[in-house]
VOGU-5309 format. One line per 3 residues: their letters; for each residue x, z, y of C-alpha. Coordinates in Angstrom, 3 decimals, always signed. Each point is the difference from the previous one (the first is absolute). Example, Ala and Ser with C-alpha at 12.3 -4.5 7.8 and 13.67 -1.06 7.14 Angstrom:
BEGIN
as = +12.300:+7.800:-4.500; +1.370:-0.660:+3.440 $
END
This chain:
BEGIN
mvd = +16.064:+12.072:-14.492; +1.095:+2.785:-2.341; +1.425:+2.088:+2.793 $
mfi = -3.320:-0.307:+1.922; -1.975:+1.146:-3.034; +2.301:+3.014:-0.630 $
ddc = -0.107:+1.172:+3.541; -3.859:+0.127:+0.137; -0.486:+1.455:-3.477 $
lvn = +0.653:+3.275:-1.732; +2.942:-0.643:-2.232; +0.200:+2.655:-2.739 $
sam = +3.069:+1.002:-1.888; -0.669:-2.402:-2.836; -0.061:-2.962:+2.378 $
qgy = +3.125:+1.171:+1.794; +1.812:+0.391:-3.377; -1.044:-3.561:-1.027 $
len = +1.367:-1.517:+3.194; +3.228:+1.969:-0.182; +0.607:-0.722:-3.633 $
fkl = -0.914:-3.644:-0.188; +0.633:-1.110:+3.619; -2.365:-2.901:+0.200 $
itp = +1.599:-2.897:+1.963; -1.796:-1.474:+3.006; +0.878:-3.160:+2.002 $
nev = +2.017:+0.881:+3.049; -1.092:-3.087:+2.060; -2.046:-3.125:-0.186 $
lie = +1.867:-3.256:+0.601; -1.995:-2.802:+1.741; +1.390:-3.524:-0.055 $
kne = -1.432:-3.295:+1.190; -0.577:-2.536:-2.759; +1.333:-3.223:+1.650 $
kkg = -0.598:-2.099:-3.119; -3.801:+0.512:+0.067; -0.574:-0.192:+3.772 $
dny = -0.095:+1.846:+3.289; -2.608:+2.599:-0.916; +1.287:+1.005:-3.419 $
yta = +1.827:+3.342:-0.491; +1.386:+2.044:-2.861; -0.055:+3.807:+0.047 $
tfg = +2.256:+1.681:-2.550; -0.586:+3.555:-1.279; +2.650:+1.655:-2.097 $
ple = +1.185:+1.683:-2.011; -3.096:+1.302:-1.760; -0.527:+2.005:-3.116 $
rgf = -0.911:-2.003:-3.046; -3.665:-1.155:+0.048; -0.403:+0.656:+3.703 $
ght = +0.556:-3.653:+1.009; -3.353:-1.092:-1.366; -1.650:+3.376:+0.850 $
lav = +0.691:-0.586:+3.736; -0.338:-3.787:+0.056; -3.650:-0.119:-0.950 $
pfr = -1.464:+2.435:+2.578; +2.238:-1.226:+2.790; -0.982:-3.659:-0.716 $
ril = -3.683:+0.925:+0.142; +0.345:+2.010:+3.205; +2.015:-2.704:+1.717 $
ley = -2.613:-2.613:-0.860; -3.164:+1.966:+0.642; +0.667:+2.845:+2.501 $
meg = +2.244:-1.487:+2.727; -1.406:-0.147:+3.467; -0.205:-3.043:+2.257 $
tap = -2.146:-1.884:+2.580; -1.792:-3.152:-1.188; -2.865:-2.286:+1.016 $
sev = -3.330:+1.672:-0.591; -2.667:-1.971:+2.035; -0.018:-3.338:+1.698 $
kii = -2.328:-1.685:+2.442; +0.142:-3.747:+0.417; -2.048:-2.014:+2.499 $
nvs = -3.027:-1.728:-1.687; +0.862:+1.472:-3.429; -2.399:+2.643:-1.430 $
hky = +0.941:+0.308:-3.697; +2.837:-0.599:-2.423; -1.341:-3.205:-1.569 $
qei = -0.242:-1.975:+3.227; +2.278:-2.707:+1.340; +2.036:+0.822:+3.094 $
pgv = -0.731:-2.544:+2.817; +3.048:-2.022:+0.930; +2.101:+1.471:-2.768 $
red = +1.146:-1.787:-3.186; -0.114:+3.117:-2.259; -3.233:+1.743:-0.914 $
fis = -0.385:+3.760:+0.526; +1.063:+1.006:-3.488; +3.397:-1.796:+0.447 $
fdl = +0.434:+1.569:+3.482; -0.838:+3.426:-1.420; +2.605:-0.346:-2.797 $
nlr = +2.665:-0.982:+2.559; -1.040:+2.802:+2.315; +0.387:+2.698:-2.757 $
kik = +3.767:-0.753:-0.112; +0.468:+1.421:+3.476; +1.253:+3.520:+0.707 $
iyn = +0.725:+1.390:+3.409; +2.336:+2.498:+1.587; -2.078:+3.088:+0.879 $
pnr = +2.423:+2.710:+1.029; -2.727:+2.327:+1.337; -2.065:-0.348:-3.273 $
ddl = -3.049:-1.018:+2.147; -3.153:-0.139:-2.120; -1.212:-3.134:+1.742 $
vvg = +2.079:-2.915:+1.561; -1.553:-3.029:+1.545; +1.664:-3.500:-0.179 $
kik = -1.276:-3.296:+1.402; +0.655:-3.684:-0.543; -0.752:-2.804:+2.339 $
ftg = +1.661:-3.168:-1.336; -0.669:-3.565:+1.203; +0.734:-2.867:-2.320 $
pgd = +1.254:-2.140:-1.343; +2.516:+2.141:-1.936; +0.482:+2.831:-2.469 $
cys = -0.925:+3.488:+0.961; +2.361:+2.793:-1.211; +0.105:+3.717:+0.052 $
kdi = +2.253:-0.085:+2.995; -2.962:-1.311:+2.097; -1.809:+3.419:-0.385 $
vfe = +0.074:+1.874:+3.281; -0.399:+3.732:+0.116; -1.190:+2.329:+2.755 $
nel = +2.875:+2.437:-0.558; +3.562:-1.337:+0.162; +1.084:+2.498:-2.620 $
nyv = -2.119:-1.963:-2.559; +1.297:-3.377:-1.344; -0.049:-1.834:-3.339 $
sck = +2.862:+0.670:-2.360; +0.241:-3.655:-1.156; -0.641:-2.642:+2.726 $
dif = +0.063:-3.053:-2.257; -3.105:+0.653:-2.177; -2.246:-2.995:+0.088 $
lch = -3.666:+0.668:+0.830; -1.733:-3.340:+0.598; +0.246:-3.503:+1.449 $
vdk = -1.999:-0.705:+3.206; -1.192:-3.545:+0.655; +0.648:-2.007:+3.178 $
nqt = -1.885:+1.116:+3.094; -1.401:+3.044:-1.801; +0.590:+3.652:+0.925 $
fec = +0.029:+2.676:-2.722; -0.898:+3.500:+1.283; -0.257:+3.191:-2.027 $
eii = +0.409:+3.779:+0.313; +1.638:+1.946:-2.754; -0.363:+3.752:-0.555 $
fry = +2.968:+1.578:-1.759; -0.492:+3.394:-1.549; +2.386:+2.620:-1.276 $
grg = -0.381:+1.024:-3.672; +1.560:+0.118:-3.402; +0.011:-2.007:-3.206 $
yle = -2.715:-2.658:-0.423; -3.581:+0.269:+1.213; -2.782:-2.374:-0.812 $
ehe = -2.694:-0.982:+2.488; -2.787:+2.153:-1.665; +2.271:+3.070:-0.027 $
kqf = +0.504:+0.162:+3.726; -1.794:+2.505:+2.210; -0.130:-0.173:+3.771 $
pgi = -0.656:+2.848:+2.528; -2.768:-0.719:+2.440; -1.259:-3.669:+0.217 $
dpr = +0.538:-2.218:-2.969; +2.236:-3.039:+1.085; -2.427:-2.333:-1.827 $
kkd = -2.480:+0.564:+2.786; +2.506:-1.334:+2.462; +0.498:-3.221:-1.958 $
yii = +3.197:+1.114:-1.742; +0.749:-1.177:-3.535; +1.272:+2.770:-2.303 $
lds = +3.126:-0.867:-1.960; +1.717:+1.431:-3.039; +3.152:+1.694:+1.220 $
rfs = +3.374:+0.474:-1.607; +1.592:+2.824:+2.110; +2.974:+0.680:-2.177 $
pie = +3.221:-1.667:+1.244; +1.375:+0.044:-3.559; -0.641:-3.320:-1.646 $
qvg = +1.867:+0.326:-3.341; +1.686:+2.803:-1.918; +2.024:-0.431:-3.197 $
yev = +2.427:+2.311:-1.720; +2.765:+0.167:-2.557; +1.617:+2.998:-1.734 $
snv = +3.606:-0.178:-1.284; +2.388:+2.495:-1.593; +2.950:+1.353:+2.021 $
rik = +2.850:+2.430:-0.570; +1.580:+2.548:+2.306; +3.659:+1.148:+0.019 $
dkv = +0.804:+2.845:-2.340; -3.596:-0.214:-1.412; -0.662:-1.027:-3.638 $
edy = -3.751:-0.238:+0.323; -1.662:-3.286:+0.894; -1.951:+0.026:+3.250 $
eel = -2.420:-2.499:+1.484; -0.163:-1.949:+3.202; -3.257:-1.267:+1.487 $
klh = -0.146:-3.149:+2.176; -3.227:-0.805:+1.989; -0.246:-3.649:+1.111 $
vkl = -2.265:-0.177:+2.969; -1.439:-2.804:+2.191; -1.370:+1.361:+3.235 $
dps = -1.263:-1.069:+3.398; +2.567:+0.085:+2.897; -2.258:+2.445:+1.807 $
vel = +1.318:+2.910:-1.959; +3.318:+1.315:-1.449; +0.360:+0.646:-3.706 $
kdc = +1.675:+3.334:+0.715; -3.102:+1.217:+1.833; -2.279:-1.143:-2.800 $
lel = +2.005:+1.780:-2.638; -0.018:+3.201:+2.043; -3.758:-0.202:+0.274 $
anf = -0.341:-0.791:-3.704; +2.073:+3.008:-0.894; -2.118:+2.196:+2.244 $
iyy = -3.240:-1.355:-1.583; +1.468:+0.596:-3.523; +0.900:+3.547:+0.915 $
hqs = -3.296:+0.665:+1.719; -1.879:-0.929:-3.159; +1.754:+2.695:-1.978 $
ggm = -1.376:+2.634:+2.393; -2.526:+1.098:-2.700; +2.766:+1.057:-2.310 $
kkm = +1.916:+1.643:+2.854; -2.959:+2.289:+0.708; -0.001:+1.124:-3.679 $
frk = +3.427:+1.526:+0.407; -0.677:+2.157:+3.098; +0.866:+3.600:-0.486 $
kdi = -3.445:+1.354:+0.737; -1.529:-2.325:-2.530; +2.369:+1.163:-2.759 $
ftg = -0.545:+3.637:+0.561; -3.793:+0.073:+0.815; -1.027:-2.873:-2.317 $
kve = -2.108:-1.401:+2.773; +0.104:-3.614:+0.823; -0.417:-0.912:+3.689 $
kpq = -2.583:-2.612:+0.745; +1.406:-2.865:+2.009; -1.322:-0.128:+3.533 $
edd = -2.139:-2.935:+0.748; +0.971:-2.241:+2.858; -2.116:+0.614:+3.094 $
nen = -1.578:-3.355:+0.732; -2.478:+1.316:+2.584; +1.822:-1.949:+2.779 $
kki = -0.777:-3.246:-1.809; -3.730:+0.672:+0.435; +0.273:+0.660:+3.793 $
pdv = -0.923:-3.327:+1.883; +2.709:-1.840:+1.870; -1.312:+0.722:+3.432 $
ffl = +0.900:+3.740:-0.135; +3.617:-0.925:-0.493; +0.270:-2.047:+3.137 $
tak = +1.969:+1.750:+2.769; -2.039:+1.444:+2.807; +2.055:-1.982:+2.528 $
svl = -0.846:-3.292:-1.607; -3.732:+0.734:+0.163; -0.018:+1.724:+3.462 $
kev = +1.897:-2.719:+1.968; -2.254:+0.544:+3.028; +0.730:+3.767:+0.027 $
kra = +3.797:+0.072:+0.108; +0.271:+3.159:+2.171; -1.967:+2.066:-2.528 $
cns = +2.121:-1.458:-2.874; +3.201:+1.534:+1.529; -1.591:+3.418:-0.109 $
fdn = -1.175:-0.526:-3.627; +3.593:-0.010:-1.313; +0.469:+3.608:+1.062 $
eni = -3.186:+0.958:-1.889; +1.073:-1.851:-3.210; -2.770:-2.580:+0.359 $
ifv = +1.765:-3.018:-1.406; -2.543:-1.877:-2.063; -3.684:-0.808:+0.388 $
gdl = -0.645:+2.452:-2.830; +1.452:+2.769:+2.130; -1.965:-0.941:+3.074 $
vqk = -3.475:-0.389:-1.440; +0.092:+3.505:-1.485; +0.389:+1.580:+3.401 $
sre = -3.122:+1.276:+1.780; -0.819:-0.746:+3.604; +0.930:+3.650:+0.928 $
ell = +3.404:-0.338:-1.640; +0.847:-3.237:+1.766; -0.934:+1.464:+3.388 $
kid = +2.704:+2.642:-0.449; +2.704:-2.704:-0.114; +1.895:-0.912:+3.166 $
nvg = -1.289:-3.187:+1.848; -3.173:-0.065:-2.092; -3.316:+0.429:+1.810 $
drt = -3.602:-1.058:-0.528; +0.712:-3.534:+1.275; +2.982:-0.421:-2.363 $
ide = -2.102:+1.176:-3.000; -2.674:-2.562:+0.928; +2.651:-2.757:-0.014 $
isk = +1.373:+1.314:-3.379; -3.559:-0.058:-1.415; -0.428:-3.679:+1.089 $
cla = +3.215:-0.928:-1.746; -1.004:+1.774:-3.203; -3.450:-1.535:+0.135 $
kyn = +1.571:-3.401:-0.649; +0.930:+1.303:-3.475; -3.400:+1.820:-0.384 $
lki = +1.737:+3.311:+0.426; -0.427:+3.058:+2.241; +1.767:+3.290:+0.665 $
gie = -0.970:+3.173:-1.833; -0.319:-1.455:-3.539; +1.706:+1.106:-3.210 $
vpg = +2.478:-2.183:-2.020; -0.061:+1.379:-3.523; +3.452:+0.324:-1.593 $
wen = +1.838:-0.743:+3.224; +1.932:+3.348:-0.067; +1.428:-0.809:-3.452 $
vsd = +1.613:-3.194:+1.153; +3.727:+0.421:+0.829; +1.446:-1.231:+3.305 $
yek = +2.099:-2.550:-1.967; -3.128:-1.495:-1.626; -1.877:-0.085:+3.255 $
tkr = +2.795:-1.922:+1.647; +0.303:-2.411:-2.925; -3.747:-0.670:-0.131 $
ssi = -0.116:-0.418:+3.818; +2.168:-3.170:+0.016; -1.796:-1.327:-3.099 $
slr = -3.495:+0.669:+1.455; +0.906:-1.666:+3.315; +1.267:-3.137:-1.668 $
hie = -3.005:-0.157:-2.354; -2.531:+0.373:+2.852; +1.829:-2.568:+2.149 $
tfg = +0.081:-2.481:-2.924; -3.346:+0.408:-1.669; -2.063:+1.603:+2.649 $
yni = -1.834:+3.364:-0.040; -2.859:+1.050:-2.210; -2.122:+2.428:+2.020 $
ndq = -1.791:+1.274:-3.138; +3.187:+1.384:-1.601; +0.107:+3.341:+1.809 $
ddy = -3.836:+0.227:+0.070; +0.002:+0.289:-3.777; +2.975:+2.401:+0.133 $
igg = -1.348:+2.446:+2.628; -3.696:-0.473:-0.810; -0.775:-1.843:+3.175 $
END
């Protein structure tokens, strides 16, 4: 962490002299061991040696970051047949909804692609106990990290059916804090849950004194005791925590830039461009997914860099006629396809040029899954483009 800070900052002669004269020691590596005495998911990460006082200095922020800022995929909404609110009994199930919800919160899933939305379904016929292993996912890359988490008991000759929406996020998010693009899932009979996305369940620490060969001074050693979900590795979590810790010191880093020191001016931090979040989902759908009846024209669109619906609708009729394999009949077919989404060619999409290709691709997959799951709100882009 020190090396990263020095590389990006202006180090004046006083700083260089301090480092050369006092040679602050930094840990060479982090040792990660499994704590067999406590259980399968308990690990200990050892940092050392550290300068005196730095054990507690590092322990507190790292503990907070690990508990509150780690990413994961957890249940966010659930739809159960004949259940419309949290305080209702589930037909054919011994547990009420509150008990089922508490059991469901324990589940984390493998989500290697970091998909924003993952759909899981349960169809279980009693009698018997329903477990997390009974959740079936649309994508084979997604599966639960712990298969033996009890969910509910289903009575004899009864069938329990539900659909669970898993979302990607960080930390802990209560029901009232959640915001959804497009249609609110509540309108589709989904019940919103509190979600604990962080795969880190417990973090404790201890600081002890250590000595190094040929060194008289006392140094410290920091041990982090962590309980985490099997869906993640502790090494990856520590690397992310270190990055977040370093990123939060960016304000001090800017103070030491050369031009700031000599001009006395302080650069204003650039605000993140969130314009793409205001653009409705439909514009991020790929042109090919919307124009399934006009495949021949789609092949020509690739050469003209028309990838998304947002690219297509901003083209005028005259511009489209200049493209190979596109004639008046083809444009009429394109117009029919766009009309299903209350769109037409020759309109403006404000802020589209400011969205990077990476963000467009990322939003494309999210938008498609959201529209397929919750349906399409035709008023979204009307409000946006003034339709």
